[in-house]
C-alpha positions as CSV (number, residue, x, y, z in Angstrom):
1,X,-28.7,-30.3,1.6
2,X,-27.6,-31.8,-1.7
3,X,-29.3,-31.3,-5.0
4,X,-28.7,-34.8,-6.4
5,X,-32.0,-36.0,-8.0
6,X,-33.5,-32.6,-8.1
7,X,-34.9,-31.8,-11.5
8,X,-36.3,-28.3,-10.9
9,X,-35.2,-25.6,-8.5
10,X,-37.4,-22.5,-8.1
11,X,-36.0,-19.2,-6.7
12,X,-38.8,-17.1,-5.3
13,X,-38.7,-13.6,-3.9
14,X,-38.5,-9.9,-4.7
15,X,-36.2,-7.7,-6.8
16,X,-33.0,-9.2,-5.2
17,X,-34.0,-12.4,-6.9
18,X,-35.8,-10.9,-10.0
19,X,-32.9,-8.9,-11.5
20,X,-34.7,-8.3,-14.8
21,X,-35.3,-12.0,-15.4
22,X,-38.4,-11.5,-17.6
23,X,-36.4,-9.5,-20.0
24,X,-33.6,-12.0,-20.2
25,X,-34.4,-14.6,-22.9
26,X,-33.8,-17.4,-23.4
27,X,-32.9,-18.5,-19.9
28,X,-35.0,-15.9,-18.0
29,X,-32.7,-15.9,-15.0
30,X,-31.8,-12.3,-14.7
31,X,-28.4,-10.8,-14.0
32,X,-28.0,-11.6,-10.3
33,X,-27.3,-14.4,-7.9
34,X,-29.8,-16.8,-9.5
35,X,-27.9,-16.8,-12.8
36,X,-24.6,-17.2,-10.9
37,X,-26.0,-20.2,-9.1
38,X,-27.3,-21.7,-12.3
39,X,-23.9,-21.3,-14.0
40,X,-22.1,-22.9,-11.0
41,X,-24.5,-25.8,-10.9
42,X,-24.0,-26.5,-14.6
43,X,-20.2,-26.5,-13.9
44,X,-20.4,-28.7,-10.8
45,X,-23.2,-31.1,-11.8
46,X,-22.9,-31.1,-15.6
47,X,-25.7,-32.9,-17.3
48,X,-27.4,-33.8,-14.0
49,X,-27.8,-30.1,-13.0
50,X,-31.4,-29.2,-12.3
51,X,-33.5,-26.8,-14.3
52,X,-33.4,-23.4,-12.5
53,X,-36.5,-21.2,-12.5
54,X,-36.4,-17.5,-11.4
55,X,-39.7,-16.5,-9.9
56,X,-38.7,-13.3,-8.3
57,X,-40.8,-10.2,-8.8
58,X,-39.5,-6.7,-8.0
59,X,-41.2,-4.8,-5.2
60,X,-42.9,-7.8,-3.7
61,X,-43.7,-8.1,0.0
62,X,-44.7,-11.5,1.4
63,X,-48.4,-10.8,0.8
64,X,-47.6,-10.2,-2.9
65,X,-45.6,-13.4,-3.1
66,X,-48.5,-15.3,-1.5
67,X,-50.8,-14.2,-4.3
68,X,-48.7,-15.7,-7.0
69,X,-47.4,-18.7,-4.9
70,X,-49.6,-21.3,-6.7
71,X,-48.9,-20.2,-10.2
72,X,-45.3,-19.1,-9.9
73,X,-44.0,-21.7,-7.5
74,X,-46.3,-24.7,-6.8
75,X,-47.3,-25.2,-10.4
76,X,-43.7,-25.5,-11.4
77,X,-43.7,-28.8,-9.6
78,X,-40.3,-28.0,-8.0
79,X,-38.1,-30.4,-6.2
80,X,-36.3,-27.6,-4.3
81,X,-37.6,-24.1,-3.6
82,X,-35.4,-21.2,-2.4
83,X,-37.2,-18.2,-0.8
84,X,-35.7,-14.8,-0.2
85,X,-38.3,-12.3,1.0
86,X,-38.9,-9.8,3.7
87,X,-36.8,-6.7,3.2
88,X,-39.7,-4.9,1.4
89,X,-42.0,-5.7,4.3
90,X,-39.6,-3.6,6.4
91,X,-38.8,-1.0,3.7
92,X,-42.4,-0.2,3.0
93,X,-43.0,0.5,6.7
94,X,-40.4,3.3,6.7
95,X,-41.0,4.9,3.3
96,X,-44.8,4.4,2.9
97,X,-46.1,3.6,6.4
98,X,-47.2,0.1,5.4
99,X,-46.9,-2.0,8.5
100,X,-46.2,-5.7,8.3
101,X,-46.4,-7.2,11.7
102,X,-43.9,-10.0,12.4
103,X,-46.7,-12.3,13.8
104,X,-48.6,-11.9,10.5
105,X,-45.5,-12.2,8.4
106,X,-44.5,-15.5,10.2
107,X,-48.1,-17.0,10.0
108,X,-48.4,-16.1,6.3
109,X,-45.0,-17.5,5.5
110,X,-45.7,-20.7,7.4
111,X,-49.0,-21.1,5.6
112,X,-47.3,-20.8,2.2
113,X,-44.6,-23.3,3.1
114,X,-47.2,-25.7,4.3
115,X,-49.2,-25.5,1.1
116,X,-46.0,-26.0,-0.9
117,X,-44.8,-29.0,1.0
118,X,-48.3,-30.6,0.9
119,X,-48.6,-30.2,-2.9
120,X,-45.0,-31.0,-4.0
121,X,-42.9,-32.4,-1.1
122,X,-40.3,-29.9,-2.2
123,X,-37.1,-29.4,-0.2
124,X,-36.8,-25.9,1.2
125,X,-34.1,-23.3,1.3
126,X,-34.9,-20.2,3.3
127,X,-32.6,-17.2,2.8
128,X,-32.5,-14.4,5.4
129,X,-33.6,-11.0,4.2
130,X,-30.7,-8.7,4.6
131,X,-29.8,-5.0,5.0
132,X,-26.4,-3.3,4.9
133,X,-27.2,0.3,5.9
134,X,-25.7,3.0,3.7
135,X,-27.4,6.1,5.1
136,X,-28.3,7.4,8.5
137,X,-31.9,6.3,8.4
138,X,-31.4,2.7,7.6
139,X,-29.9,1.4,10.9
140,X,-33.4,2.1,12.5
141,X,-34.8,-0.5,10.1
142,X,-33.2,-3.3,12.1
143,X,-35.9,-2.9,14.7
144,X,-38.4,-4.2,12.1
145,X,-36.2,-6.5,10.1
146,X,-34.4,-8.4,12.9
147,X,-37.7,-10.0,14.2
148,X,-38.5,-11.1,10.7
149,X,-35.1,-12.7,10.3
150,X,-35.8,-14.5,13.6
151,X,-39.1,-15.7,12.2
152,X,-37.3,-17.1,9.1
153,X,-35.0,-19.0,11.5
154,X,-38.0,-20.5,13.3
155,X,-39.6,-21.5,10.1
156,X,-36.4,-23.1,8.8
157,X,-36.3,-25.2,11.9
158,X,-40.0,-26.1,11.8
159,X,-39.9,-27.2,8.1
160,X,-36.4,-28.7,8.2
161,X,-35.3,-26.2,5.7
162,X,-31.7,-25.2,4.8
163,X,-31.1,-21.8,6.2
164,X,-28.8,-19.4,4.3
165,X,-27.5,-16.8,6.6
166,X,-27.4,-13.9,4.1
167,X,-27.8,-11.1,6.6
168,X,-25.0,-12.2,8.7
169,X,-22.7,-12.8,5.8
170,X,-23.5,-9.5,4.1
171,X,-23.0,-7.6,7.3
172,X,-19.7,-9.3,8.0
173,X,-18.5,-8.6,4.4
174,X,-19.7,-5.0,4.7
175,X,-17.3,-4.4,7.6
176,X,-14.4,-5.3,5.3
177,X,-15.4,-3.8,1.9
178,X,-18.0,-1.3,2.9
179,X,-21.8,-1.5,2.7
180,X,-22.1,0.3,-0.6
181,X,-19.7,-2.1,-2.3
182,X,-22.3,-4.9,-1.6
183,X,-25.5,-2.9,-2.0
184,X,-25.3,0.7,-3.0
185,X,-28.7,1.5,-1.6
186,X,-28.4,-1.0,1.3
187,X,-30.8,-3.5,-0.2
188,X,-30.1,-4.2,-3.8
189,X,-26.9,-6.1,-4.4
190,X,-24.1,-4.9,-6.6
191,X,-22.3,-7.4,-8.8
192,X,-20.1,-8.1,-5.8
193,X,-23.1,-8.5,-3.6
194,X,-24.7,-11.0,-5.9
195,X,-21.5,-13.0,-6.1
196,X,-21.3,-13.1,-2.3
197,X,-24.9,-14.2,-2.1
198,X,-24.5,-16.8,-4.8
199,X,-21.3,-18.2,-3.2
200,X,-23.0,-18.4,0.2
201,X,-26.1,-20.1,-1.3
202,X,-23.9,-22.7,-3.0
203,X,-21.7,-23.3,0.0
204,X,-24.7,-23.7,2.3
205,X,-26.9,-25.8,0.0
206,X,-24.2,-28.0,-1.6
207,X,-22.3,-28.4,1.7
């Protein structure tokens, strides 16, 4: 996917995307990968770079993102939408017993993408939710997360979306630098983790 002609790119998701963007005037992009992507696009595309909107909200599961999908994503009239969601659907199972079945996750995600495309004809970027385990309990999370990643792959194929293989990339990097160097709790990226994610997004989307 190329971004030529895109005027607005919306990044939607949870805290990995959020990164304090509401307290970050005037750009409201936060301190994570979204800001890094915006900086890079400005450098690469100059005056033709699209407006970047950070619509991440910390703590969101997919059901929470659906509730604000219209106002925070569709109403922005985006040309491109990048979605990174799902790790909290897994995390909440293990720390709060809040089960998010993969079948329901996929159906909900599919419904959201359908509504978005129908309303805006936006091009889609789907980013794998990722986990780089840093404690003894987290490897067990893969049993819940991996099927959700598979669902993201199926949806990317169905909707002709660009797929950003964040889980694969983060796990490969973790074998080299250690998981904590990328996400000190296994989920939330460090500065290095955000750079890896931003570079991967740019390489994948800009080709």
